[in-house]
N, C-alpha and C positions, 0 to 999 in steps of 0.2 A: 799929660798930652790931651788936648781937647779934640773931640771928633768934629770935623767940618760938616755941619748939618745944613743942607740947603733949605728944606721946607720948615725946619724947626728953628731956624736962626732968629726968627722974629719973636720967639717966645723966651722970656727971661727964665722960665722954668728949665729950659734946655741949654742955657748958656754954659753950664758947667757939666754937661753930660759926658759920660765916659764911654769908651767903646764897649766895655763889658755889659753896659745896660742894654745895648742893642743886641748883643750876642745872647744875653739872658732871655730877652723877649723871644728871639727866634728859637732858642732851645726849648722854652716852655711850650711854644706852639708846635714844634716838631715832635716833642715827646707826647703831647696830647694827641697829635695826628696819628702817631704810631699805634698807641693802644686803642684809640677809637676805631681805627681801621681794622685792627686785629679782632677786637670784640664784635665790631659791626659785621665783618665778613663771616665770622664764625656763627653768629646768631642768624644772619641772613640765610645761611646754607644749612644750619643744623639745629636751630631752635625747635622745640617740640610742639609749639603751638603757633597759630597765626600772629597773635600780638607780639610774640617773641621775634618773628621774622620782621615785622614792622619796626620793632625797636632796633633790630640790626640794620635795617635800611636807614633809619634816622641817625644812628651812630656813624654809619659810613658816610652819609652826606655831611655830617658835622666834621668828620675827619678831612674831607675835601675842603670845606670852608676854612678850617684852621690851617691847612697846608697852604692854601692860597693866601691866607692872612700872613703867614710867615714870610712868603715871598714879597708881599706888599710892604711889610715892615722894612725889609732890606731896601726896597726901591724908595720908600718914603724917606728913609734916613740918609741914603747916600746919593742916589741919582735923580729921582723924581721924573723918570721917563713917562710914567703913567699918571695922568692928571688927577685921578681919584684914588691913588694908592693909599693915602691916609685913611680914607673912608673904608676901604677894603681891609686894611690892617685893624681898624677899630672893630669892624664886624667880626673878623677872625678872633680877636681878643675876647669880645663879648661871648661868642659861641664857645670858646674854650672855657670861659668862666662858668657859663650856665651848665655845660656838660660835666665839668670837673666838680662843681658844687653838688649836682644831683648824685653823681657817683660816690662822692665823699659821704653824703648823707646815707646812701644805701649801704656802703661798706661798713660804716659805723653802726648802722641799725642791725645788720644781719650778717656781716662778714666776720671771718676769723683771722684774716691775714693782717698782721701789724704793718708789714711792708707796704701793702696797698693803702692802708689807712694813712700812713705817713706820706707816701708819695702823692696821693690825691689831695690830702690836706695842704701840702706845700704848693702843688700845682694850682689849687683853687685860689690861694692867697696871691701867688705870683701872677696868675692870669687876671685877677681882679685889679692888681696894681698896674699891670700892663694896660688894661682897658682904661683905667683912670688917667694914667699919664698920657696916653694917646688922645683921650678926650680933652685934656688940658692944653694940648698943642694947637687947639683951635682948628681942628680938621675941617676942611671945606666940604660941607654936605650940600649937594645941589638941590635936593628936595627933602628937607628935614622931616616933614610930616610923613611923607611916604616911606622914607627909610625907617623912621621910628615905628610906624604901623607894621611894616614888614618884619622888623626885629621882634616886636611884641607878639605878633601873630605866630611867628615861627617858634618863639620861646614858649608860648602857651601850648602850642601843639606838642612840642617836645616834652614839656613837663606833664601834660595830660596823658600822653602815651606812656611815658615812663611810670607815672603813678598808677595807671591802670594795670600795667604789666607787673609791677613789683609790689604794689600795695593793695589794690582792690581785687584784681582778678584771682590771685592765689587763694583768697578766702571765700570765694563763692562756692556754693554747694552744687554738685553735679549729680547725675543719675548714678544708678548702681545696677549691676546685673541681677537677674531674678533666678532663684533656684527653686525648683519644684521636684517633689518626690512622687513617684507612682509605684504602688506595690502590686505585684502580679499575684497570680494564683499559686498557693503553696503546693508543692509536688512531693510525693512520697518516693523514696528510693525503691529499687527492685526488691530488696529484702524487707521492706516496710519497717525498717528500724530507724531510718533517718528521714528528714524532710528538708526541703530547701524553699526559701522565700526569695524570688527575684525582685530586685528593687532598681528602678530606672531613675537616675539623677539627671535632670535636664537643666541646662544653663542657657539662659537667653539674655542677650545684651540688646535692649531696645534703644539705647542712647546713641549719640552721634560720635562717640569716642571709644577707643579701644581700652582694654584693661589688662594689666599684668596680674597673674595669680600670685598672691603673696603666700597663701596657704589654703588648702581645701581638705576638709576632713569629714568622713562619714563614720557614724557609729550606731550600733544597735544595742539597746538595753533590754535585758530580760527582767520582767516585773512579775512578782507574785502578788496575787490579790485574793487572799482567803476571805470568805464571807463571815460577817459577824452574826451571831445568833439573835442579837437584839440591838436596839439602838445604842450606839456608843456614847459614852459620857462626854460632856463638854470639855472636861479636863484632858481627855484623849485627843480631842480636836486641837486643843492648844499645844499638846505635845507634837502632833503632826506639823502644825504651823511652825513650831520652833526648829524642826529639822530642815526646813526649806533652805536655810543658809549652809547646812552641812553637806548637802548633796547637789550636784549640778542638775540632776533629773528631778523635775517637779511632779509631785503627786497631788491629786485633788483631796479636799476634805470631804469625807462621805460619812453617812450615818450607818450603813450596813456593810461596808467593805473596809479591810485593813490593807492599805497600800504600803508594802515594805519598800525600802530603798532599792532602786534598780541596780542590777549588776551588769557590768559590761560583758557582752558576749561576742562582740566583733567591732574592730575599729581599723580604718585604713584611710590614707589619702586618696582622693578620687581624681585629683589633678596635682601635678608636681609644681613646687614653687618655681617661679620663673617662666612658666607657660603663660599664654595670653589668649584672649578672645577679642576679635576685631569688632568694630561697630556694626550693629544690625546683624549680628551673627548668632548662631546657637549651636549647641552640641548636646549629645546624650551619651551617658556612660551607664553601664549596668554592673551591678554587684549582686552577689548571692549570699544570703545569710543561711547557714546550715546548722541544724540542731538535731539531737536525738529525739525520737518520738516521745520518749519517757522524760523529757525535760520537765523540771519542776515549775517552769514559768507558765503563767496564764496569758500574758500579753508580751508583745514586742513593741518597744518604743524606738522609732527610727528618726535619726537626725542627719541632716547634711548642712554643713556650714562652710563658708569660705570668706577670705579677705582679698580685696582687689586694690590695685594701685592704678590710678589714671595714667594713661600713656602720654597725655599732654602735660603732666606735672612732674614726672620722673622718668629717667632711663634706668633700666635694671639689667645688670649683667647676669649671666648664668651663675647660679649659686655654686661657688667653687669649693666650699667646705661643708663637711657633714660630720657631725660628732654625736656622742651619746652621753647622757647624764650618768649612766652607770659605768662608763668607761673613760672617765676623765674629762668629759665635756663640761664646760662651765655654764651654769644656769644662774641668772641673776636672782637676787633674793626675792623680788616681787613675783617671780614665776615659780618659786619652789613651794611645794606642798608635801605634806606627809603622804608616803606611799604613792607618789606620782613620779613616773619616769618621763623623760623627754628625749626626743630626737631633735637635734639642733641644726638648722640650715642658716647659712650666712652668704650674702651677696652684696656687691658694691652698688651703691645708689649714685646715679648721676643727676645733677640738677637740670632744670628745663631751660636754662639760659647760660651763656658764657660767663656773665658776670659772677653769678653764684658758683658756677663750676670752678672758677679760678680763685675766688676770694674766700671760699669756705673750705675748711678741712674735709677730707674724704669721710663720708658717712656710709655706714653699712646697715643693711636690713637684716636683723636677726630674727628668725622665726623658730618658735618652740612648739612642736607638736607634743602635747602632754596627754598621757593616758594612765589610767589606774582602774582599780576595781569598780569604782563608782562613776565612771564616765571618761570622756576624752574631749579635748578642745585644742584650738590653735591660738597662740598669742604671739606678739611681735613687738619690736621696737626699732627705731632708727636712731643710731648713735655712732659716735666715733669709736674706734677700737679701744677697748678697755673701759668704756663708759657705759656699758650695757646696764649696769645697776641703776643708772639714772633714767627712770622711766619717762619717755617723751609724752607730753600731755596729748590726750586724744584730739583736742582742738587743733593743735599744731600739726599733728600727723595728717589729719583730714585736710586742713587748710593748705599746707605746703605741698604735700605729696599726693593728695587726693586718695588716700587709702580709706576704704570703706568696708564694712562688714555686711554680709548677707547670709541668710539661712533659711532653712525649711525644717519644720518639725516642732514638737514631736508628732509623728504619724503613728497612731496606735493600731496595732494589728493583733486581733485575738487569735489564740492558738487552739481554741476548743474544737473548731471544725476539723483541723488536721489530726488532732489527737483521737477524735471519734472515728475517723476513717481507717484507723489501723485495725 
């Protein structure tokens, strides 16, 4: 059975057209409309940054164009009530092809969903075929140059915005919060057997974006520095330099002092994973390091470090799980070290736009607060569950999720004064 086509009857190409061809065109445009409207509205209302909102608006406008194009295909094929329905149908098909092609490239570049890859690949081919066949029907274009210019300009704007959002912008470097340490006056206890050193940790965010706290850690190292009776030999300097890889705490090379490896005297998180600091905000927290007056250490070395994730690059749920390496918690091989224990935090990471949120498998941020005799630190990875052993490259972590590290220290505090006061 042949479909009676009014406007297409003059074209030999459509002399043998079947009804399912028109139905297929309409289905392609309506399916494209549905997911463009879904992703567009979700980004328009919930994207984490301004370019994401603009992308949502562009996708939603494209969904309106493809929907009108689907109606125009029906009118152009059957009734011809609207004089320019062929042109509107062609514009809808071209819009569907451009958006489908861009989304197909993106999901193959960075997506995990095979279903979306197949769907958008098929829709790209189908919308390209629809645009080609509509063009072959000799659509009446009242002002070809103007229409072509409008299509080209809108396509360039859409491609530019999409490329900025998904290719360029995620890899730009941003600011990072500033951490400073202030050491107060050491105070003796009433029995003069103990003393305490107050330490203020100040966090300042001078950037124009907020940050999630991935992990924040403070630790104090006790350092023995016995004097040498004479100049130390060059071989001893070399031995000191060789130890720099064995211990996290760094000691200088000196002629008349023997810097022994530091020993951990205190470690604690000074902010919880999942907390945040807003743009142009600051906060101060205080911790106190307590030691007996008869401590064998000569110096205290104080460190405060933290890792932050940009709030315009990722959404971070509260960390729902907490485990321990000494009680069955799994630590990836790259985070394991001899005589090091770990507290493990894990939270769900959400992407900054609807496309990545729905086409990528769920990722989790795993944070490992590690501590042992010779120091403490925080390390992390973003990976699918069960793939924590595959360490994510630092460039990808910074580029995609905006996770950066900041720190302060070592701040050296001599203990001779407080020992003499007893």
